[in-house]
N, C-alpha and C positions, 0 to 999 in steps of 0.2 A: 241774663237767665230767664227763660220763658216763664210766663205766668200760667202754669199748668192748671187749667180748669178754674181759674180764679174769677171772682166777681169784682170788678174794679170799683173803687169808691172815688167819687169826684173830690177834687181838692176843696170845692166849696162845702161839701158835706163834712169833710174832715175839719176845716177851719172853723166851722160853726160850733165845734166842740172844743175849742182851744183851751178853755179853763175846766175841762172835765176829762176824766179817764174812764175807760170801759173795763168793768170787771166781769170775767167769765169763769164760772166754776167748772168742775170736771165733767159733770153730766152735759153741760152746755157745749163744752169743747168736743166731747165725743159725738154729739149730734151734728156738729158743723164740719167734721173732718171729711176729706174726700173718700171716694171708693178705693178699694185696695190697689188697683192698677195705678191710679193717680197718686197714691201714697208713694209707690216705688218711683214714679216719675219725679215727684218732688224731691225725694232723696237723691236721685241722679243729678238733678239740677243743682242741689246744694253741694254735693260732692264736686261737681264740675266747677262751681265758683271757687272752691278752695284749691282745686287742682290747677286751674288756670290763673290763679293769683288775682281774681276779681272779687276778693273778699278780704276783709281784715279779720284775722282769727288768732287772737293772742292765746298763749298757753294758759290753761285754766288754773288759777290759784285756788288753794283750799285751806281750810282750818280743821282742827281736830278737837272739838270740845270734849269728846269722850273717846276712850280707847277703841270702842266698837262702832264708832260712827265718823262720818266725814260730812263736810258741807263745802261744795265747790261753786265758784263763780265762773260762768261760761258766757263771755261776751262775743258778739260777732257783728260785722257790718257787711251786708250784701250790696256791693257797689251798683250793679246793674239795676236792681229793684229798689235801691235807696231805702233799705230796711236796717234799722239799728235795734239790737235786742240784747238782752242778757238773761240767762237762766241761773237761778239760785237753787241748787239741787242738793238734797241731803240723802244719805244712805246710812241707816242705823240698824245693825244686825239684830239688836235686842227688841226691836219694835214688834216683831211677830208675837212674842210672848205677852206683850201688852195689848194685843188686839189692834195694833197700829201698822200702817204700811211700812215696808222696808225703805222704799223710795218716796220722797215727797219733793215737790218742786213748784216754783213760780217762774213765769216768763214775763218780763217787762219789756214792752215796746216803747221806744222813744221816737218823737218826731225828729228826724235828722236835721230839719231846718232850724228848729228852736231848742232842741234838747229836752223839751217838755215830755213827760211820760204821757202816753195816750192809751195804754192798755196794761192791765195786770191779768194774766191768764194762768189758770192752773196748768202746771207743766208736767204733772205725773202722767196724764193720758198721752200727751204728746211724746214724752220720753219713751213710753212703752211702745207706741205705734211706730215712731220713726226708727227705733232700734230694730224692730221686727222687719220693717220695710228695707232697712239697710242690709239685713241678712238676706232678704229675698233678692235684692239686687246682686249680691255676691253669688247666690245660688244660680241666678240666670247667667252670670258671666263665667263662673268657674267650676260649678258642679259637674261631675261626669255626665255625659249626655244621656246615658242609660240609667241614671240614678233612680232607685226605687225605694230606698229605705233611709229614713232620717232618725237618728238617735238624739233625744233631748235629755240631757243630764241636769237634774234640778228642775222641779215642776212648780215654780212659783208664778208670779205675774208675767215675767218675760216668756216663760214657756207657753202660757195661755195665749198671749198675743202672737207669738210665733206660730202656734198651732192654728189659730184662727186665720192668719194670713196664708199659711201653707194650704189649708183646706180650701180657701177661696181661689188661690192662684195655681196651686199644684196638687189637685185632687188625686193625681196618679201616684203620689208618694205615700208610703206607709209610715206612720209615726210610731216610734218606740220610745217609751219613757222610763226613766228611773229617778227615784227620789228616796232619801232615807226615811221619809214618811210616805209609805206606799199609797195611802189614800189620796195624796195630792196628784197622782198621775191622772186622775179623772179630769183635770183641767185641759188635757189634750183632746178631749172629745170622745164620743162613744166608739169610734173606729180605731183608737190607739191601742197598741199592744203594751202591756206592762212587763218590764224586765225585773228579775229578782236582784240583779247586781248591775253596777255600771258597766262592767266588762261585758256582760251578756247583752246589754243594750247596744253597745258599740260593735259587737261582732257582726260582720257582714254589712255594716252601715256605710252608705255612700257619702252621707252628710252627717256631721256630728256638731251639735250645738251644746255648749256647756253654759249653763245659766244658774250657777250658784252665786253666793255672796262674794264680794271682794274681801279677801283675807289679808291681814297685815303681814303675817308670817306664813305664807302658803307652803303646804307640803303636797304638791299636785300629784294626784293618783294616776292620771291618764298617761299611759306609756305607749311607746312606739309599738310594742308587741301586741297591743290590743287591736291595732288597726290593720286593714288590709293593704293592698298595693295601690288602690285608687280611692282618693277621698278628698272632701272639702271639709275643713275644720273651722268652726266659728266660735271662738272663745269669748263670750260676752263678759266673763269674769276675769279678763286679763290672763295672768299666769297662775290663778288660784287653782285651776283644775288641770291645766295642760303642762306637762313636764318639758324641760328644755330639750330632751332628746327627741321629742315629737317635733318641736320647732326646727331642730337641726335636720330632721328627716324630710321636711317639706321641700319639694322642688321649687315652690314659690312661697315666700313669706311676705304678705302684704298687710297694710294697715290703712286706716282712713286719714291719718295725718302724720307724716314722717317726723316732723319736729316735736309733736306731742309724744310720740313713741319714745324718742330719745330723751325727752324731758322726764318721762316716767322711769326710764332706765337709770337716769341720774339720781332718782329718788330711791333706787334699790330694787325696782321691779324688773322682770324679764332677765334675771341673771342667767347667763349661759346661752341666751337666745342669739341667733345670728342677726346681722343687720338686715332690715327689711329690703326687699328687692324693689319696692315702689309702693304707690298707693293703689287703691282698689280700681281706679280708672286708668292706671298706667297701660300703655300699649305694649302688652307682654303676651307672647304666645301661650296657649293653654298648656297645662301640665297635669300630670297624674295625681300629684299630692300637693294640695294648696291649703295654706293656712291664712285666713283673713282675720286679722285682729282689729276689729272696730272698737276704738276706745270711746267713741261718742264725741262728736264735734258740734260746736254751737251753731254752725251754719245750718244744720238740720233744724235745730230748735227755732232759729230765726225764720226760716222758710215756712215751717208749719205754723208758727205763731202768727206770722203775717197773713197766711192763708185764712186761718180761723178768724182773725180780727176782721178781715174784709168781708168774710161771709156773715159775721155777726152784725156788722154795720148795715149791710145790705138787707138782712132779714129782720133786724130789730131785736136780736137776741142780746142777753146780758143786761147789766145794770150800770148806768152812768153815775159816776161819783164826782163830787167837786174836788178840785185840787187844793 
């Protein structure tokens, strides 16, 4: 996997810190991330590692300490870059009312030679950035060539990061937002259009991003009748917003990891959805109606975590802690 825009750290420099690990908070992570184009390249590299079998990517186990929350473990090993990492990520729907983030996460990097931890990195920033970059990669590959309108349903953190990346890389696109709390639409930026209903937002949209919370017992509102004849649909919230008839109407149903999709189907998600046609890097001809269901794969977190770690060591960012 190519080291896109990376600053290499010498083995001597790494071994000098054998009995320490580097801690990086969210603001430090944000300052060390690559530019938007390189973010999409990192995602493509990480997807390629999973697609080509040059990564260990176990299915992510999870626990449910509360009915409205989950905590998942996401391990990965990137063979070509010799990167071992795990993300411990939580999503709690009630946190917003407490003034806390819905998603929180830590990424731990281990030295593959010794197994010793070498970095603990805030994973919330990386989760937000790599998810948006994965969507941008799908837009580059599968969106209608004359796409002009993007509907974003649910205007929380993911909407903000998607809007930021879209504004940077696809300024030709008009953003239309909908949220049950209309004041949140402002996260899409000053040029965004506010819709009064989700169906109004989707009308005439070439690209639709659903960015609501993951619901345990979803009653997805988005129906086939809402959509036109050519579209790319990106459900970040799995099957919480998108009904099975929409998935069935897609000419192509793709996901970021086929085994993980079937794992979630076995847990009761994606009821009535067809079997995916392949992953997002599959060599498949273009189609008019494409649904890319990116579930979130740990190879992305490992690649972004490794990039940030190397940049931090090279620049002296972060704080070294004793093991």
